[in-house]
Every structure is written in structure tokens, then in C-alpha cells.
C-alpha positions in Angstrom: 11.2 -16.7 4.9 8.2 -14.7 3.8 8.2 -11.3 2.0 5.1 -9.1 2.0 5.2 -6.1 -0.2 3.9 -3.0 1.5 4.8 -0.7 -1.4 6.8 -0.8 -4.6 6.2 2.6 -6.3 9.2 4.7 -7.3 9.4 8.4 -6.7 5.9 8.9 -5.3 3.0 6.6 -4.5 0.2 5.9 -6.9 -3.4 5.9 -5.6 -3.9 3.0 -3.1 -0.2 2.1 -3.2 3.0 3.1 -1.4 6.6 3.6 -2.1 9.4 1.1 -1.2 8.6 -1.0 1.8 8.9 -4.7 2.4 8.1 -6.8 5.4 10.4 -9.8 5.7 9.5 -12.5 8.3 11.3 -15.6 9.6 10.7 -17.6 12.8 8.3 -14.9 14.1 10.8 -12.0 13.6 9.5 -9.1 11.6 12.0 -7.0 9.7 10.8 -3.9 7.8 13.1 -3.2 4.9 12.7 0.5 3.7 9.8 2.7 4.9 8.9 5.0 2.0 6.0 7.3 1.5 2.6 5.7 2.6 4.1 2.5 4.0 2.6 3.0 7.5 -1.1 2.7 6.5 -0.2 -0.5 4.6 1.7 -1.9 7.5 -1.2 -1.1 9.9 -3.5 -3.2 7.9 -1.4 -6.2 8.9 0.4 -5.5 12.1 0.5 -3.1 15.0 3.5 -0.8 15.2 4.9 -2.6 18.2 5.0 -5.9 16.3 7.8 -4.6 14.1 11.1 -6.0 15.5 13.7 -4.0 13.4 14.0 -1.7 10.4 16.7 -1.7 7.7 16.9 1.4 5.4 18.9 1.2 2.2 19.4 4.9 1.7 18.1 8.4 2.6 15.8 9.3 -0.3 12.3 10.0 1.1 10.6 7.4 -1.1 12.6 4.9 1.0 12.6 6.4 4.5 9.9 9.1 4.9 7.4 6.9 6.8 10.0 6.2 9.5 8.7 9.4 11.1 5.1 8.4 11.5 6.2 4.8 12.5 8.3 6.2 15.3 5.5 8.7 16.3 3.0 5.8 16.5 5.4 4.0 18.9 6.4 7.0 21.0 3.3 9.0 21.5 1.3 6.6 23.5 0.8 5.7 27.2 2.7 2.4 26.9 5.5 2.9 24.4 7.4 -0.3 23.4 11.1 -0.8 23.6 13.3 1.3 21.3 13.1 0.0 17.7 16.4 -1.1 16.2 17.0 0.9 13.0 19.9 -0.1 10.7 21.2 2.3 8.0 24.2 4.0 6.5 25.8 6.8 8.5 23.9 10.0 8.1 21.2 8.5 5.8 18.4 9.3 8.2 19.5 12.6 9.6 16.8 14.6 7.7 13.9 12.3 8.6 14.9 12.0 12.2 15.1 15.8 12.4 11.4 16.4 11.4 10.2 16.7 15.0 11.4 18.8 17.8 14.8 17.7 19.2 14.5 14.7 21.5 10.8 14.0 20.9 11.4 10.6 19.3 14.8 9.7 20.8 13.4 7.0 23.1 11.5 5.3 20.2 14.5 4.0 18.3 18.0 2.7 18.7 20.1 3.7 15.6 22.7 1.3 14.3 24.7 3.0 11.6 26.9 0.7 9.5 29.4 1.0 6.6 28.4 -0.7 3.3 30.2 -4.0 3.2 29.5 -4.8 6.8 27.8 -8.0 7.9 25.0 -7.5 10.4 23.0 -9.9 12.6 19.4 -8.7 12.7 17.3 -11.2 14.6 17.5 -14.5 12.7 18.8 -12.8 9.6 22.4 -12.6 8.5 22.5 -9.4 6.5 25.4 -8.8 4.2 25.5 -5.3 2.9 27.1 -3.9 -0.3 27.6 -0.4 -1.7 25.6 0.0 -4.9 25.8 3.1 -7.2 23.1 5.7 -6.7 23.1 9.5 -6.3 23.4 9.1 -2.5 25.1 6.3 -0.6 23.0 3.2 -1.0 23.4 -0.2 0.6 22.0 -3.3 -1.1 21.4 -6.1 1.3 21.5 -9.9 1.1 19.3 -11.5 3.9 20.0 -15.1 4.7 18.0 -17.2 7.2 17.9 -20.9 7.4 18.7 -22.0 3.8 16.9 -19.2 2.1 18.3 -16.0 0.6 16.6 -12.7 -0.4 18.6 -10.0 -2.1 17.4 -6.4 -2.3 19.1 -3.6 -4.3 17.6 -0.4 -2.9 18.1 2.0 -5.8 21.1 1.4 -8.1 22.5 1.5 -11.5 23.7 -1.7 -13.2 26.8 -3.0 -11.4 28.7 -6.3 -11.1 28.1 -5.8 -7.4 24.4 -6.4 -7.9 25.2 -9.7 -9.5 27.4 -10.7 -6.5 24.8 -9.5 -4.0 22.1 -11.8 -5.7 24.4 -14.7 -6.5 22.2 -17.9 -6.2 19.5 -16.0 -4.3 16.0 -17.4 -3.9 14.6 -14.0 -4.7 16.1 -10.8 -6.1 14.1 -7.6 -5.4 15.5 -5.3 -8.0 15.0 -1.6 -8.7 13.5 -1.2 -12.2 12.5 2.4 -12.5 12.3 2.3 -16.3 11.3 -0.4 -18.7 13.9 -0.6 -21.5 16.4 2.3 -21.2 17.5 4.6 -18.4 17.6 8.3 -19.5 21.1 9.7 -20.1 20.9 11.9 -17.0 20.2 8.9 -14.8 22.5 6.2 -16.3 24.7 4.6 -13.8 22.4 5.6 -10.9 19.1 3.8 -11.7 18.1 0.6 -13.6 15.6 -0.6 -16.1 13.5 -3.8 -16.0 15.8 -5.1 -18.8 18.8 -4.4 -16.6 17.2 -6.2 -13.7 16.5 -9.2 -15.9 20.0 -9.3 -17.2 21.5 -9.1 -13.7 19.1 -11.7 -12.3 20.2 -14.1 -15.1 23.9 -13.4 -14.5 23.4 -14.0 -10.7 21.4 -17.3 -11.2 18.6 -15.9 -9.0 15.6 -18.2 -8.7 13.0 -15.5 -8.9 12.9 -11.8 -9.7 10.7 -9.1 -8.2 10.7 -5.8 -10.1 10.2 -2.8 -7.9 10.4 1.0 -7.9 8.6 1.3 -11.2 7.7 4.9 -12.0 3.9 5.7 -11.6 2.1 4.9 -14.8 4.5 2.2 -16.0 2.7 -0.8 -17.5 3.6 -3.8 -15.4 3.2 -6.1 -18.4 5.7 -4.1 -20.3 8.2 -4.2 -17.4 7.8 -8.0 -17.0 8.3 -8.5 -20.8 11.4 -6.4 -20.8 12.9 -8.3 -17.9 11.7 -11.6 -19.4 13.7 -10.9 -22.6 16.9 -11.3 -20.5 15.8 -13.7 -17.7 13.9 -17.0 -17.9 12.8 -17.4 -14.3 9.6 -16.3 -12.6 9.1 -12.5 -12.7 6.6 -10.4 -10.7 6.1 -6.7 -10.0 6.0 -5.4 -6.5 2.5 -4.1 -5.5 1.1 -3.6 -2.1 -0.3 -6.9 -0.7 1.8 -9.3 -2.7 3.1 -12.1 -0.5 6.0 -14.4 -1.6 7.1 -17.4 0.4 10.7 -18.5 -0.1 10.7 -22.3 0.2 
């Protein structure tokens, strides 16, 4: 299993970067996990749009799903459109982004598969176990298993025992870490810090930790240090172009 980070910025994209978007590959199957702002240009540096086999969206905030619109446009508005793209998400999460164009314009470009958090999905070679994690809007963390490798992704979430269960024994935990040490009072319970991510990776026994969704301007070294105070494994920060092989 291979993870390529297309973007890892929280809230809005920094110059040259993108918001949440991750390409997960196994046995030639290409799954796009989240499609936040500015993901499409990053994707097009690596693949054509018709080489994406499926999309999984954790929740409906635009820094996780806004670039689904240009992705679908790029597939639909051509002389030889590919087959509908399977898109997996929580019920209603994509209503706003799918309504950006005139009614029916992109209908043939995608096949929407709405699920309930807690469902198990089969997406190509991946067994995807979903779990509801706390955020301002419904958010589904996902545990992707293929072969003997496991990747866990939180989407956006506050600290929760469910994050630990999602990541139990995972080869890689991709964890939201919007803040470094402390989450502001008005966001507690709905977002996490790098320190929270490190603490939960340690409790889960995850082999590696990838911090993502850092606010623009956050010092990566500070985030790694905060997570490292709680977790003794390998820690990286999600930036466009980072490639991690799970072996």
C-alpha cells in the first residue's frame, strides 16, 4: 500500500500546497481520500483524472471536498468521458458541492454511495471500516486494510477513544493536528492538537504517525516535537508530494 500526500493544509491552502487530499494505491487501484481546496492541480501532476478509481470523503467541509467539483468537471466535460466515478461519503455530506453546477450537468460523472458511519465498505482491494468521530459536522474516520497493511485516517476530529480504536495496530495513522499543543476552548472536542495525535497514536500502538491539517503558518518542527513528547514512533507532517510506502 502506498500513500501520496496531495495536500495537508487545514482551513485554507498555503502557497504551493493544498488542503486535505491523499492518494492511496494498492494493486493498481487508486483511491482518492478527501478532495479539499487545490487538490486537483496536485493530482494532475501525477495522474490523469480518468486514472482515479474511487473517492472517499470524510465529511462535508470544503477543505475536504471542494475540489470534487473540478475533478468531476474534468471527467464530464470532454468528448470521451470515463465511466462514472464511485464516490463514498456520509449521507448529505456532498449536497453543497454537488449543487455548484446547473442541475444534472455532472450527474453522469459520478456514482454516489452514501453510507452510515460504522459501515464496512469494499472499495476495490480495500476493506474500509468507518467510524463516527466528533466534529462540528458528521465526520467518518476510515481504516483501510489491504493485504496485511492498515492505514487509518481521522478526517477532522476531537480526541476520542474511537480514534484509538480506529488506529489500533495500524501501520500508519494519518491524524488531524490543527493546533500544536492546545486546542482553543471554542474548538475543544471538535479538533485536535499534535500532542493529542501523538497521545492517541501511542495508545493505539500505531507504527507511524502522519500529522495533517495543520493551520497555515504552523511550524512543522514544533508540531513534530509536540507529538513526539507523547509518541516514540516515526512522525512526519503531511505536505504535498510526500510518499509513504506501507511495508
